[in-house]
RODO-2510 file (C-alpha; in nm, 4 decimals, decimal comma):
residues 579
     n   res          X          Y          Z
     1     m    10,2763     8,9241    13,0914
     2     i    10,4511     8,7020    12,8691
     3     k    10,3402     8,3441    12,8216
     4     i    10,5529     8,1088    12,5755
     5     d    10,4498     7,7618    12,5309
     6     n    10,6496     7,4733    12,3324
     7     l    10,8373     7,7400    12,1571
     8     s    11,1280     7,5870    11,8730
     9     y    11,3577     7,7998    11,6535
    10     s    11,6529     7,6764    11,4661
    11     f    11,9154     7,8698    11,2060
    12     p    12,0087     7,6629    10,9297
    13     n    12,3164     7,5032    11,1046
    14     k    12,1995     7,5160    11,4811
    15     d    11,8997     7,4257    11,6698
    16     l    11,8418     7,7050    11,9523
    17     y    11,5302     7,5977    12,1386
    18     n    11,3224     7,2743    12,1466
    19     k    10,9752     7,3174    12,2832
    20     i    11,0593     7,5668    12,5713
    21     s    10,8147     7,7083    12,7940
    22     f    10,7938     7,9892    13,0698
    23     t    10,5831     8,2540    13,1856
    24     l    10,6580     8,6018    13,3110
    25     e    10,4371     8,7718    13,5315
    26     e    10,3484     9,1625    13,5988
    27     g    10,6022     9,3048    13,8509
    28     q    10,8734     9,0136    13,8340
    29     h    11,2338     9,0922    13,7811
    30     c    11,3618     8,8074    13,5747
    31     a    11,7373     8,6990    13,5146
    32     f    11,7787     8,5411    13,1866
    33     i    12,1244     8,3326    13,2157
    34     g    12,2867     8,0904    12,9932
    35     a    12,6113     8,0153    12,8077
    36     s    12,7581     8,2430    12,5177
    37     g    12,5736     8,1642    12,2171
    38     s    12,2760     7,9615    12,3480
    39     g    12,0301     8,2063    12,1986
    40     k    11,9310     8,4235    12,4792
    41     s    11,9701     8,7705    12,2546
    42     t    11,7670     8,5832    11,9749
    43     l    11,4860     8,4886    12,2193
    44     i    11,4560     8,8438    12,3275
    45     d    11,4332     8,9475    11,9510
    46     i    11,1354     8,7037    11,9135
    47     i    10,9571     8,8776    12,2062
    48     m    11,0154     9,1939    12,0678
    49     d    10,9494     9,1265    11,7339
    50     p    10,7342     8,7851    11,6830
    51     e    10,6140     8,8919    11,3070
    52     r    10,9690     8,8919    11,1959
    53     y    11,0368     8,5126    11,3054
    54     m    10,9272     8,1962    11,1845
    55     f    10,9063     7,9994    11,4955
    56     d    10,7025     7,6901    11,6292
    57     g    10,4881     7,7182    11,9279
    58     k    10,2914     7,9976    12,1229
    59     l    10,4218     8,3323    12,2225
    60     e    10,1380     8,5227    12,4111
    61     m    10,1651     8,8961    12,5167
    62     d     9,9102     9,2002    12,5288
    63     q     9,9566     9,3615    12,2173
    64     n     9,9700     9,6806    12,4003
    65     c    10,2425     9,5987    12,6231
    66     r    10,4974     9,8843    12,5679
    67     i    10,8332     9,7407    12,5719
    68     g    11,1684     9,9551    12,6818
    69     y    11,5016     9,7874    12,5490
    70     v    11,8763     9,8375    12,6290
    71     s    12,1225     9,6709    12,4097
    72     q    12,4408     9,4781    12,5057
    73     f    12,5881     9,7243    12,2507
    74     s    12,5989    10,0822    12,3599
    75     q    12,5592    10,2415    12,0299
    76     l    12,7092    10,5697    12,1667
    77     e    12,8380    10,6390    11,8176
    78     k    12,4924    10,6486    11,6584
    79     t    12,3766    10,9163    11,9027
    80     k    12,3258    11,2674    11,8197
    81     e    12,5412    11,5344    11,9949
    82     t    12,2972    11,6354    12,2885
    83     t    12,3201    11,6731    12,6774
    84     v    12,2672    11,4036    12,9077
    85     f    11,9559    11,5750    13,0440
    86     e    11,8075    11,6406    12,6934
    87     y    11,9050    11,2842    12,5650
    88     i    11,7084    11,1272    12,8813
    89     a    11,4069    11,3901    12,8369
    90     e    11,3663    11,3362    12,4440
    91     e    11,0410    11,1639    12,4492
    92     f    10,8887    11,4226    12,7144
    93     i    11,0313    11,7095    12,5138
    94     k    10,9164    11,5520    12,1651
    95     l    10,5479    11,5040    12,3358
    96     q    10,5442    11,8723    12,4802
    97     e    10,6248    11,9995    12,1586
    98     k    10,3470    11,8065    11,9635
    99     i    10,1240    11,9437    12,2424
   100     a    10,2018    12,2880    12,1613
   101     s    10,2054    12,2427    11,8046
   102     i     9,8502    12,1041    11,8145
   103     c     9,7340    12,4154    12,0191
   104     t     9,8825    12,6437    11,7721
   105     e     9,6935    12,4726    11,4817
   106     m     9,3695    12,4865    11,6698
   107     e     9,3924    12,8782    11,6833
   108     t     9,3342    12,8661    11,2875
   109     s     9,1943    12,5447    11,1989
   110     s     8,8503    12,4411    11,1016
   111     d     8,8843    12,0939    11,1760
   112     i     8,8758    12,1014    11,5440
   113     e     8,7253    11,7578    11,6290
   114     t     9,0212    11,5861    11,4562
   115     l     9,2979    11,8081    11,6332
   116     l     9,0808    11,7522    11,9737
   117     e     9,1342    11,3710    11,9439
   118     q     9,5090    11,4293    11,8523
   119     y     9,5597    11,6615    12,1401
   120     q     9,4042    11,4310    12,3676
   121     e     9,5920    11,1055    12,2498
   122     a     9,9210    11,3170    12,2838
   123     l     9,8221    11,4085    12,6537
   124     d     9,7360    11,0767    12,7368
   125     a    10,0667    10,9597    12,6210
   126     f    10,2464    11,2462    12,8273
   127     d    10,0592    11,1498    13,1492
   128     a    10,1150    10,7569    13,0878
   129     i    10,5077    10,8560    13,1281
   130     d    10,4435    11,0932    13,4340
   131     g    10,5296    11,3741    13,1972
   132     d    10,3900    11,6780    13,4344
   133     d    10,7087    11,5436    13,6853
   134     y    10,9743    11,4440    13,4278
   135     e    11,2230    11,7142    13,5244
   136     s    11,2113    11,5973    13,8667
   137     n    11,2071    11,2388    13,7930
   138     i    11,4989    11,2682    13,5853
   139     n    11,7064    11,4233    13,8522
   140     k    11,5847    11,1491    14,1231
   141     k    11,7153    10,8631    13,8611
   142     l    12,0420    11,0512    13,8148
   143     n    12,0777    11,0796    14,1924
   144     l    12,0164    10,7301    14,2378
   145     a    12,2671    10,6235    13,9769
   146     n    12,5445    10,9057    14,1103
   147     l    12,5226    11,0763    13,7654
   148     n    12,3700    11,3973    13,8495
   149     k    12,7140    11,5650    13,8239
   150     h    12,6775    11,4679    13,4341
   151     k    12,3431    11,6166    13,3589
   152     d    12,4689    11,9087    13,1610
   153     r    12,7590    11,7117    12,9830
   154     m    12,7379    11,6339    12,6209
   155     i    12,6422    11,2543    12,5605
   156     s    12,9856    11,2326    12,3453
   157     e    13,2060    11,2997    12,6493
   158     l    13,0640    10,9915    12,8345
   159     s    13,2440    10,6881    12,8871
   160     g    13,0704    10,3497    12,7567
   161     g    12,9745    10,2638    13,1020
   162     e    12,8438    10,5742    13,1918
   163     f    12,6226    10,6020    12,8734
   164     k    12,4688    10,2529    12,9373
   165     l    12,3478    10,3668    13,2860
   166     i    12,2139    10,6898    13,0776
   167     q    12,0242    10,4448    12,8447
   168     v    11,8838    10,2443    13,1268
   169     i    11,7380    10,5427    13,3001
   170     k    11,5817    10,6976    12,9827
   171     e    11,4119    10,3606    12,9213
   172     m    11,2992    10,3521    13,2596
   173     l    11,1401    10,6951    13,2629
   174     n    10,9614    10,6119    12,9362
   175     k    10,7304    10,3677    13,1671
   176     p    10,7193    10,0558    12,9669
   177     d    10,5133     9,7836    13,0795
   178     l    10,8097     9,5248    13,0219
   179     m    11,1967     9,6390    13,0653
   180     i    11,4268     9,4270    12,8485
   181     m    11,8036     9,4947    12,9014
   182     d    12,0669     9,2671    12,7352
   183     e    12,4007     9,2582    12,9408
   184     p    12,3572     9,6123    13,0678
   185     d    12,6515     9,5548    13,3290
   186     v    12,8972     9,5231    13,0423
   187     f    13,2151     9,7576    13,0690
   188     l    13,0700     9,8940    13,4104
   189     d    13,3182     9,9967    13,7184
   190     f    13,1817     9,8683    14,0493
   191     e    13,0753    10,2054    14,1452
   192     n    12,8675    10,2225    13,8213
   193     l    12,7434     9,8574    13,9033
   194     n    12,6062     9,9635    14,2266
   195     s    12,4219    10,2325    14,0542
   196     l    12,2771     9,9726    13,8059
   197     k    12,1684     9,7410    14,1048
   198     n    11,9901    10,0640    14,2752
   199     l    11,8131    10,1419    13,9424
   200     i    11,6898     9,7720    13,8852
   201     n    11,5855     9,7397    14,2576
   202     s    11,4027    10,0841    14,2175
   203     h    11,1981     9,9874    13,9100
   204     k    10,8368     9,8547    14,0160
   205     k    10,7340     9,7260    13,6855
   206     t    10,8455     9,4001    13,4882
   207     m    11,1919     9,3233    13,3776
   208     l    11,3765     9,0482    13,1548
   209     i    11,7524     9,1048    13,1987
   210     i    12,0784     8,9011    13,0301
   211     t    12,3320     8,9042    13,2732
   212     h    12,6256     8,7009    13,3473
   213     n    12,7117     8,9077    13,6383
   214     r    12,6884     8,7269    13,9742
   215     y    12,6627     9,0563    14,1815
   216     l    12,3714     9,1524    14,0096
   217     l    12,2309     8,7739    14,0114
   218     n    12,2804     8,7651    14,3876
   219     h    12,0899     9,0854    14,4494
   220     c    11,8140     9,1949    14,2062
   221     f    11,6228     8,9213    14,0964
   222     n    11,3005     8,7019    14,2079
   223     k    11,2850     8,4839    13,8900
   224     i    11,5313     8,3046    13,7089
   225     i    11,5136     8,1696    13,3369
   226     h    11,7964     7,9461    13,2411
   227     l    11,8617     7,8553    12,8741
   228     e    12,0608     7,5294    12,8453
   229     n    12,1574     7,3001    12,5756
   230     t    11,8395     7,4150    12,3689
   231     e    11,6111     7,3386    12,6561
   232     l    11,4871     7,6101    12,9438
   233     q    11,4180     7,5899    13,3189
   234     e    11,2320     7,8349    13,5106
   235     f    11,2795     7,8973    13,8883
   236     d    11,0668     8,1489    14,1022
   237     g    11,2948     8,2669    14,3745
   238     r    11,6865     8,3897    14,4290
   239     y    11,9565     8,3154    14,1674
   240     i    12,1547     8,2229    14,4713
   241     d    11,8793     7,9305    14,5546
   242     y    11,8402     7,8358    14,2040
   243     n    12,2050     7,7412    14,1201
   244     f    12,2139     7,5419    14,4486
   245     s    11,8732     7,3691    14,3751
   246     l    11,9965     7,2908    13,9825
   247     l    12,3257     7,1389    14,1194
   248     q    12,1450     6,9069    14,3598
   249     t    11,8909     6,8057    14,0860
   250     k    12,1768     6,7368    13,8533
   251     i    12,3391     6,5011    14,1144
   252     e    12,0270     6,3110    14,1916
   253     m    11,8967     6,3096    13,8061
   254     q    12,2418     6,2024    13,6849
   255     e    12,2661     5,9216    13,9417
   256     l    11,8959     5,8214    13,8569
   257     a    11,9517     5,8268    13,4687
   258     i    12,2797     5,6190    13,5206
   259     a    12,0909     5,3476    13,7083
   260     d    11,7945     5,3526    13,4623
   261     d    12,0722     5,3241    13,1741
   262     e    12,2160     5,0036    13,3596
   263     e    11,8700     4,8563    13,3983
   264     i    11,8072     4,8888    13,0182
   265     e    12,1456     4,7614    12,9313
   266     r    12,0795     4,4387    13,1574
   267     n    11,7109     4,3723    13,0174
   268     e    11,8626     4,4192    12,6582
   269     a    12,0996     4,1656    12,7339
   270     l    11,8233     3,9115    12,8577
   271     i    11,6196     3,9957    12,5421
   272     e    11,8993     3,9229    12,3169
   273     k    11,9355     3,5675    12,4890
   274     l    11,5739     3,5120    12,4592
   275     r    11,5480     3,6184    12,0846
   276     e    11,8502     3,3746    12,0304
   277     r    11,6651     3,0948    12,2215
   278     a    11,3373     3,1777    12,0153
   279     t    11,5394     3,1587    11,6921
   280     y    11,6780     2,7861    11,7541
   281     n    11,3666     2,6818    11,9595
   282     a    11,0225     2,7731    11,8165
   283     e    10,8279     2,6786    12,1328
   284     a    10,5314     2,9017    12,2258
   285     s    10,6821     2,9609    12,5980
   286     n    11,0010     3,1055    12,4246
   287     g    10,8180     3,3531    12,2020
   288     r    10,5753     3,4562    12,4958
   289     a    10,8909     3,5148    12,7150
   290     l    11,0561     3,7235    12,4577
   291     k    10,7215     3,9446    12,3943
   292     a    10,6990     4,0077    12,7858
   293     r    11,0748     4,0956    12,8089
   294     v    11,0261     4,3310    12,4979
   295     k    10,7088     4,4986    12,6613
   296     i    10,9269     4,5398    12,9870
   297     q    11,1916     4,7228    12,7907
   298     e    10,9337     4,9562    12,6524
   299     r    10,8194     5,0689    12,9778
   300     l    11,1562     5,1172    13,0957
   301     e    11,2526     5,3257    12,8269
   302     a    10,9087     5,5140    12,8404
   303     r    10,9967     5,6137    13,2029
   304     r    11,3740     5,6484    13,1441
   305     i    11,5080     5,9499    13,3479
   306     k    11,6598     6,1610    13,1161
   307     a    12,0143     6,2519    13,2042
   308     p    12,0612     6,6325    13,2817
   309     f    12,3054     6,8381    13,0919
   310     v    12,6439     6,8452    13,2605
   311     d    12,8763     6,8931    12,9817
   312     i    13,0944     7,1986    13,0582
   313     k    13,1113     7,3954    12,7201
   314     q    13,4590     7,5495    12,8144
   315     p    13,6639     7,7048    12,5241
   316     d    14,0326     7,5697    12,5059
   317     i    14,1998     7,9409    12,5052
   318     n    14,5644     7,8908    12,4732
   319     l    14,7543     8,2118    12,4846
   320     v    15,1029     8,1399    12,3423
   321     t    15,4062     8,3245    12,1918
   322     d    15,6602     8,2109    11,9301
   323     n    15,8875     8,4755    12,0535
   324     e    15,9711     8,4590    12,4349
   325     i    16,2201     8,6715    12,5480
   326     e    16,4537     8,7350    12,8725
   327     e    16,3031     8,9540    13,1325
   328     t    16,3569     9,3145    13,0016
   329     v    16,1448     9,6210    12,9534
   330     a    15,8811     9,5604    12,7100
   331     l    15,6835     9,8775    12,7342
   332     k    15,7910    10,2221    12,8475
   333     v    15,5593    10,5173    12,8973
   334     n    15,7088    10,8777    12,9552
   335     d    15,5003    11,2053    13,0276
   336     f    15,2265    11,0709    12,8220
   337     s    14,9341    11,3147    12,8253
   338     v    14,5883    11,3007    12,6507
   339     a    14,3060    11,5602    12,5982
   340     f    13,9765    11,6142    12,4219
   341     d    13,7649    11,8953    12,5503
   342     e    13,9549    11,8503    12,9036
   343     v    14,2463    11,6869    13,0111
   344     l    14,2231    11,3043    13,0699
   345     l    14,5469    11,1927    13,1160
   346     e    14,8794    11,4058    13,2171
   347     d    15,2283    11,3142    13,2847
   348     v    15,1785    10,9466    13,2937
   349     n    15,4999    10,7289    13,3578
   350     f    15,5095    10,3650    13,3950
   351     e    15,6960    10,0364    13,2471
   352     i    15,5985     9,7188    13,1976
   353     k    15,8674     9,4044    13,1878
   354     s    15,8286     9,1384    12,9319
   355     n    15,6561     8,8901    13,1828
   356     d    15,4473     9,1300    13,4030
   357     k    15,1043     9,0765    13,4145
   358     v    14,9165     9,4098    13,4617
   359     a    14,5592     9,5554    13,5067
   360     i    14,4874     9,9196    13,4647
   361     i    14,1843    10,0290    13,6709
   362     g    13,9988    10,3313    13,7360
   363     t    13,6436    10,4291    13,7054
   364     n    13,4447    10,4765    13,3773
   365     g    13,5585    10,7496    13,1659
   366     v    13,9158    10,8318    13,2991
   367     g    14,1202    10,7119    13,0008
   368     k    14,1694    10,3757    13,0256
   369     t    14,0780    10,2638    12,6575
   370     t    14,2282    10,5627    12,5088
   371     l    14,5666    10,4876    12,6650
   372     l    14,5652    10,1431    12,5840
   373     r    14,4333    10,2107    12,2316
   374     s    14,7378    10,4734    12,2073
   375     i    14,9888    10,2057    12,2950
   376     f    14,8513     9,9681    12,0406
   377     k    14,8890    10,2460    11,7698
   378     n    15,2350    10,3443    11,8997
   379     n    15,1926    10,6860    11,7438
   380     s    15,3103    10,8969    12,0377
   381     d    15,6653    10,9811    12,1335
   382     s    15,5851    10,9314    12,4966
   383     i    15,5551    10,5358    12,4030
   384     e    15,8380    10,3214    12,3563
   385     i    15,7841     9,9545    12,2784
   386     n    16,0983     9,7165    12,2839
   387     d    16,1992     9,6136    11,9288
   388     n    16,1456     9,2308    12,0130
   389     i    15,7972     9,3019    12,1117
   390     e    15,5115     9,2079    11,9076
   391     v    15,1740     9,3182    12,0413
   392     a    14,8227     9,1861    11,9977
   393     y    14,5141     9,3774    12,1098
   394     l    14,1435     9,2617    12,2179
   395     s    13,9086     9,6012    12,1826
   396     q    13,5992     9,6187    12,3806
   397     m    13,4582     9,7838    12,0700
   398     q    13,4613     9,4384    11,8697
   399     g    13,4290     9,5580    11,5316
   400     e    13,7866     9,7276    11,5677
   401     i    13,9135     9,3804    11,5606
   402     l    13,6806     9,1841    11,3667
   403     n    13,5231     9,2379    11,0152
   404     e    13,1808     9,1699    11,1236
   405     s    13,0745     9,1483    10,7431
   406     n    13,3041     8,8392    10,7123
   407     t    13,2297     8,4793    10,7734
   408     i    13,4312     8,3298    11,0619
   409     l    13,6268     8,1279    10,8091
   410     e    13,7190     8,4536    10,6133
   411     e    13,8253     8,6282    10,9048
   412     f    14,0797     8,3596    10,9800
   413     y    14,2171     8,3338    10,6159
   414     d    14,2768     8,7092    10,6506
   415     a    14,4432     8,6432    10,9706
   416     g    14,6972     8,4188    10,7728
   417     f    14,5661     8,0672    10,7997
   418     e    14,6051     7,8839    10,4718
   419     t    14,3577     7,5927    10,4671
   420     y    14,0059     7,5260    10,5489
   421     r    14,1339     7,2160    10,7675
   422     e    14,3869     7,4228    10,9522
   423     i    14,1014     7,6895    11,0530
   424     r    13,8428     7,4111    11,1328
   425     r    14,0792     7,2362    11,3618
   426     y    14,2058     7,5313    11,5501
   427     l    13,8812     7,7117    11,5960
   428     s    13,7157     7,3866    11,7141
   429     n    13,8949     7,4382    12,0258
   430     y    13,7233     7,7655    12,1014
   431     g    13,3868     7,6226    12,0521
   432     f    13,3318     7,7135    11,6628
   433     g    13,2322     7,3620    11,5188
   434     e    13,2281     7,2968    11,1263
   435     k    12,8515     7,4263    11,0974
   436     f    12,9656     7,7402    11,2478
   437     i    13,2712     7,8646    11,0668
   438     e    13,0486     7,9489    10,7566
   439     q    12,8657     8,2199    10,9945
   440     k    12,8717     8,5907    10,9375
   441     i    13,0335     8,7341    11,2481
   442     e    12,7866     8,9797    11,2696
   443     s    12,5515     8,7092    11,3696
   444     l    12,7398     8,5934    11,6869
   445     s    12,6539     8,6964    12,0177
   446     g    12,8862     8,9384    12,2254
   447     g    13,0349     8,6597    12,4009
   448     e    13,1007     8,4418    12,1208
   449     k    13,2618     8,7742    11,9179
   450     n    13,4840     8,7943    12,2411
   451     i    13,5867     8,4522    12,2079
   452     l    13,6589     8,4890    11,8437
   453     q    13,8884     8,7852    11,9265
   454     l    14,0757     8,5567    12,1794
   455     a    14,1235     8,3141    11,9291
   456     k    14,2986     8,5829    11,6839
   457     v    14,4774     8,7009    11,9397
   458     s    14,6037     8,3748    12,0606
   459     a    14,6596     8,2893    11,6767
   460     s    14,8900     8,6130    11,6548
   461     k    15,1749     8,4439    11,8942
   462     a    15,2298     8,7821    12,0156
   463     n    15,4509     8,8069    12,3186
   464     m    15,2578     9,1202    12,4671
   465     l    14,8910     9,1188    12,5017
   466     l    14,6723     9,4609    12,5340
   467     l    14,3448     9,3547    12,6362
   468     d    14,0460     9,5833    12,6945
   469     e    13,7700     9,4234    12,9050
   470     p    13,8278     9,0718    12,7774
   471     t    13,5851     8,9232    13,0381
   472     s    13,2897     9,1261    12,8848
   473     h    12,9840     8,9071    12,7717
   474     l    13,1564     8,6123    12,8597
   475     d    12,9814     8,3395    13,0725
   476     t    13,1254     8,2037    13,3844
   477     y    13,3089     7,8949    13,2074
   478     s    13,4535     8,1178    12,9482
   479     q    13,5869     8,3445    13,2036
   480     i    13,7530     8,0752    13,4216
   481     a    13,9018     7,9400    13,0864
   482     l    14,0471     8,2751    13,0264
   483     e    14,1780     8,3200    13,3625
   484     k    14,3674     8,0274    13,3289
   485     a    14,5296     8,1085    12,9938
   486     v    14,6352     8,4443    13,1368
   487     k    14,8155     8,2933    13,4080
   488     n    14,9966     8,0450    13,2017
   489     y    15,0913     8,3055    12,9289
   490     n    15,4616     8,3569    12,8932
   491     g    15,4586     8,6935    12,7576
   492     a    15,3398     9,0524    12,9172
   493     v    14,9826     9,1333    12,9643
   494     l    14,8354     9,5075    13,0106
   495     m    14,4564     9,4750    13,0700
   496     i    14,1572     9,6790    13,1618
   497     s    13,9175     9,4984    13,3451
   498     h    13,6655     9,6006    13,6558
   499     d    13,6232     9,2201    13,7266
   500     y    13,8034     9,2078    14,0839
   501     h    13,8105     8,8440    14,0918
   502     f    13,9813     8,8061    13,7508
   503     i    14,2279     9,0768    13,8603
   504     i    14,3275     8,9356    14,1940
   505     n    14,3544     8,5697    14,0344
   506     s    14,5680     8,6389    13,7611
   507     m    14,7553     8,9787    13,7692
   508     d    15,0699     9,0914    13,9390
   509     y    14,9705     9,4388    14,0143
   510     v    14,7720     9,7137    13,9152
   511     l    14,8207    10,0399    13,7602
   512     m    14,5574    10,2802    13,8995
   513     i    14,4394    10,5967    13,7367
   514     e    14,3275    10,8432    13,9870
   515     d    14,3116    11,2529    13,9462
   516     k    14,4455    11,2097    13,5732
   517     k    14,7859    11,0194    13,6908
   518     i    14,8857    10,6549    13,7122
   519     r    15,0223    10,5089    14,0267
   520     k    15,1496    10,1283    14,0770
   521     v    14,9682     9,9436    14,3587
   522     n    15,0518     9,6000    14,4681
   523     m    14,8132     9,3163    14,4881
   524     r    14,7805     9,3409    14,8852
   525     k    14,6910     9,6837    14,8914
   526     f    14,4475     9,6682    14,5799
   527     r    14,2646     9,3922    14,7633
   528     k    14,2386     9,6261    15,0970
   529     m    14,1238     9,9236    14,8714
   530     i    13,8278     9,6965    14,7027
   531     y    13,7431     9,5845    15,0303
   532     d    13,7271     9,9019    15,2010
   533     t    13,5598    10,0945    14,8856
   534     h    13,3031     9,8598    14,7363
   535     f    13,2683     9,5057    14,9348
   536     d    13,2080     9,3605    15,2490
   537     k    13,5410     9,1539    15,2743
   538     d    13,3378     8,8453    15,3684
   539     y    13,1231     8,8570    15,0551
   540     l    13,3965     8,8679    14,8270
   541     q    13,5996     8,5834    14,9627
   542     i    13,2833     8,3669    15,0028
   543     e    13,1632     8,4417    14,6610
   544     q    13,5192     8,3407    14,5150
   545     k    13,4983     8,0107    14,7240
   546     k    13,1563     7,9391    14,5984
   547     k    13,2443     7,9829    14,2611
   548     e    13,5195     7,7414    14,3115
   549     v    13,3086     7,4779    14,4845
   550     e    13,0040     7,4987    14,2186
   551     m    13,2933     7,4555    13,9357
   552     k    13,4136     7,1408    14,1183
   553     i    13,0467     6,9944    14,1741
   554     a    13,0205     7,0451    13,7796
   555     l    13,3515     6,8807    13,7249
   556     a    13,2701     6,5917    13,9571
   557     l    12,9220     6,5390    13,7482
   558     v    13,1353     6,5260    13,4422
   559     d    13,3077     6,2309    13,5894
   560     t    13,0075     6,0770    13,7363
   561     d    13,1567     6,0897    14,1089
   562     f    12,8586     6,1316    14,3020
   563     e    12,9934     6,0822    14,6341
   564     l    13,2276     6,3908    14,5672
   565     a    12,9636     6,5763    14,4227
   566     r    12,7413     6,5290    14,7544
   567     t    13,0145     6,6183    14,9558
   568     l    13,0919     6,9248    14,7533
   569     s    12,7275     7,0275    14,7966
   570     e    12,7177     7,0242    15,1340
   571     e    13,0285     7,2573    15,1332
   572     l    12,8248     7,4819    14,8942
   573     e    12,5316     7,4875    15,1170
   574     g    12,7414     7,6093    15,4177
   575     l    12,9013     7,8938    15,2040
   576     i    12,5235     7,9760    15,0684
   577     k    12,4260     8,0338    15,4714
   578     l    12,7129     8,2792    15,5146
   579     l    12,6139     8,4830    15,2193
***
């Protein structure tokens, strides 16, 4: 389906790929993984439109290959007003209308041959996407995704998560040869995540999907492409097996690489001694010994094992406040209601103390973001924020907080920083080196934009944080860094999230939106509810433990503690067997 050979590509200030190669065969479901900003989305752009990019190497793909694409950004606001069914059926309806128009034209036209050709082309295109059964196929996909109840709703009434699933269904039904999706799981609640899993597993053609979601990775793919440190590894098999194999290889390769380094270092010391002897004593034997030792060194260098990439690119997220206050009520919400075409929330009442860490949960479309945005704007009589509380907001719509036409440098001048040096030093902690800060924000990946939002939130030194899906787009290490930062933060946090591990590990309790109301649920009840509703209890616990052990192995490799790494890998193997 696709063959990439020795492909290299760079921005002016960043190398993305260095002679990477992989193949994607017909029918494979491939997960494309790697750290935020490593170039995954750019590689997909190159595959979709190679003529637009100047790259070294070869990209081979059938020129007639039809590609379906779902972006990491929902673009709901750019969609014309239509029903869900009409939106999904757009291509079918367009072809039906074209066929009917040609038939009408043939009744009066003298150029029948041209019209017959056009008619046959349109009919072939309609048949290629199984047009005769399109209504039935749409209903089947909507049922599979548990979205049939939304068939007659207007697209504008959907949540971001619901619309993402509708986009996936639309692209699948257009029967592309290759289906590409860039983080389709972002903002999905667990019910909709299960729906996405079912849609992926029901699709029989080739798929290439960027994701950081471990649930999807564990359940949907038979090939892994991993982009790391400008290099790429491919693996035919399950993610869970790949990840274990990768860690095992890193342990072995790093140990061998260090042994090689030590041997080369010892040989270099011998060369220096022989060179010194030959300088003071010009006997032929000294020259021959030196030449022989240099040849040995060349052979050692040629067969030297390259150390695997073990650096952990984890941002140093440090959420601080200049205005710590004694425990008091930071936020009070009384009889809050909101409605658009229908009531979303009514008679909502709760309060947050100045050191509470609280998650708002609920299915997609119940009004979580609307509530959080209303608190941030503080424009309702039902919302009361303590005078000593300063609020900072992270939005799932990143353009709300970041001016994407700015460079990173301009954004932080606008945020109150005074000098280039101050900005450079501050942002280096978040993984944005000197080369990056002149970059336009619009050119960043979704994960990098979220890290930048977190850097702005932290710089505000506010004592109450409103975070809307803060883990979206973030790679695993960045999620762990954020989790730690939230736990260590001394102010109040009100957060929307569907990341149950993140909630359990960092929140005090949850506010659950159900039937247009909010109720407070303690963490013990929340855990039980999640286990009963969505997960097998053992799966959640084992997956969390597995993630912790993998992180410990990575840290052990950074410290070159191979004995610990091997011990931990045995523990990891046992956990994998349980899964």
